[in-house]
C-alpha positions in Angstrom: 13.7 25.9 -4.6 12.5 28.5 -2.5 12.2 28.5 1.2 8.8 27.3 1.3 9.7 24.3 -0.9 12.4 23.4 1.3 10.3 23.4 4.3 7.4 21.5 2.7 10.0 18.9 1.6 11.6 18.4 5.0 8.1 18.3 6.7 6.9 15.6 4.1 10.0 13.5 4.5 9.9 13.8 8.4 6.2 13.0 8.2 7.0 10.0 6.1 9.6 8.7 8.7 7.2 9.2 11.7 4.0 7.4 10.1 6.2 4.3 9.2 8.3 4.3 12.4 4.9 4.3 14.3 3.2 1.7 12.0 6.3 -0.4 12.0 6.5 -0.3 15.6 3.3 -2.6 16.1 3.9 -6.0 17.0 1.4 -8.8 15.7 3.6 -11.9 15.9 4.2 -12.0 12.0 6.4 -9.2 10.4 5.2 -10.1 6.8 2.5 -7.5 6.7 5.3 -4.8 7.4 7.2 -6.0 4.2 4.0 -5.9 2.1 2.9 -2.5 3.2 6.6 -0.9 2.7 6.7 -2.8 -0.8 3.0 -1.8 -1.6 4.0 2.0 -0.5 6.9 2.1 -2.8 4.8 0.9 -5.9 2.6 3.5 -5.1 4.9 6.3 -5.0 6.8 5.1 -8.1 3.5 4.7 -9.8 2.7 8.4 -8.8 6.1 9.6 -9.7 5.9 8.0 -13.4 2.5 8.8 -14.1 2.1 10.1 -17.4 -1.3 11.7 -16.8 0.0 14.3 -14.2 3.0 16.4 -15.1 5.4 16.2 -12.1 8.0 19.1 -11.4 11.4 18.0 -10.7 10.9 18.9 -7.0 8.0 16.6 -6.7 9.8 13.7 -8.4 12.8 14.5 -6.0 10.4 14.5 -3.0 8.8 11.1 -4.0 12.3 9.5 -4.6 13.3 10.5 -0.9 10.2 9.1 0.3 10.9 6.0 -1.6 14.3 6.0 0.1 12.8 6.5 3.6 10.4 3.5 3.3 13.3 1.4 1.6 15.6 1.8 4.6 12.6 0.7 6.6 12.0 -2.4 4.5 15.3 -3.7 4.9 14.7 -5.7 8.0 11.7 -7.2 6.4 12.8 -7.9 2.9 13.2 -11.7 3.4 10.2 -12.2 5.7 7.7 -15.0 4.6 4.2 -15.3 6.3 3.6 -17.3 9.3 0.0 -17.5 8.7 -2.4 -16.0 5.8 -5.8 -15.4 7.1 -7.8 -17.3 4.5 -11.0 -16.0 5.6 -9.7 -12.4 5.3 -8.4 -13.2 1.7 -11.9 -14.5 0.9 -13.5 -11.4 2.2 -11.3 -9.0 0.2 -11.9 -11.1 -2.9 -15.5 -11.0 -2.4 -15.6 -7.1 -1.7 -13.7 -6.7 -4.8 -15.9 -8.7 -6.9 -18.9 -7.0 -5.6 -17.6 -3.6 -5.7 -15.6 -3.5 -8.8 -16.6 -6.6 -10.8 -20.5 -6.4 -10.5 -20.5 -9.6 -8.6 -19.1 -11.6 -11.5 -17.6 -15.0 -10.7 -13.7 -15.5 -11.1 -14.1 -18.7 -13.0 -16.4 -16.8 -15.7 -13.8 -14.0 -16.2 -12.1 -13.2 -19.3 -8.2 -12.8 -19.2 -9.1 -8.7 -19.4 -11.6 -9.1 -16.6 -8.9 -11.1 -14.4 -6.3 -8.2 -15.3 -8.9 -5.5 -14.2 -9.6 -7.6 -11.0 -5.7 -7.6 -10.1 -5.9 -3.8 -10.8 -8.7 -3.4 -8.3 -6.7 -5.4 -5.6 -3.8 -3.1 -6.3 -5.9 -0.1 -5.9 -7.6 -1.1 -2.5 -3.7 -2.2 -1.4 -2.4 1.2 -2.2 -5.3 3.1 -0.7 -4.5 1.1 2.4 -1.0 2.3 2.7 0.1 5.3 4.6 1.5 7.0 1.7 -2.3 7.3 0.2 -3.0 9.5 3.2 0.1 11.8 3.0 -2.1 14.9 3.1 -3.4 13.9 6.6 -1.8 11.0 8.3 -4.6 11.2 11.4 -7.1 9.8 8.8 -4.4 6.9 8.3 -4.4 6.4 12.1 -8.2 6.4 12.1 -8.2 4.0 9.2 -5.9 1.4 11.3 -7.5 2.2 14.6 -10.9 1.2 13.2 -9.8 -2.2 12.2 -7.3 -2.8 14.9 -3.6 -3.4 14.0 -4.1 -7.3 13.6 -7.2 -6.4 11.0 -5.3 -4.0 9.2 -2.1 -6.6 9.0 -4.7 -9.2 7.7 -6.0 -6.8 5.3 -2.7 -5.8 3.8 -1.6 -9.3 3.5 -4.8 -10.4 2.0 -4.8 -8.0 -1.0 -0.8 -8.6 -1.3 -1.7 -12.5 -1.6 -4.5 -11.7 -4.1 -2.4 -9.6 -6.1 0.4 -12.2 -6.3 -2.1 -15.0 -7.1 -3.7 -12.8 -10.0 -1.0 -10.9 -11.3 -0.2 -13.4 -14.0 -3.2 -12.2 -15.9 
């Protein structure tokens, strides 16, 4: 690893620490969303790390693992947290948005097992794209994404998508 690789790795790890510390510092009265965003971010990085379509260099795999370690450490206080309340209207909103945008408006009760599997993958995609890790190139865009919804709206979105994945992942 040359000097540039070391500097890039250190900056990336520091940025991951900073964005998660900032995000997790918000108090919404229910910490369940913090657990959800940490767990989803870890899954996002693991998926990226083991994606067979992209050939990751050992340095990239090592960086992903370091970021996973950073997030896993921040997840510890929230690991056993259960939701106080789940915003049912947000769950329905995210379900309807996903059905409209990914499933051509098909109704859940008419879906095949394969379509339900695809629906769950669509929820996972939306959840991953709502995590800070999806904005690693420019965390300011993530901050704008959260600010636009407000922290409570963001937290509700994360919990809604996480809930939908839990509900549909059996397919």
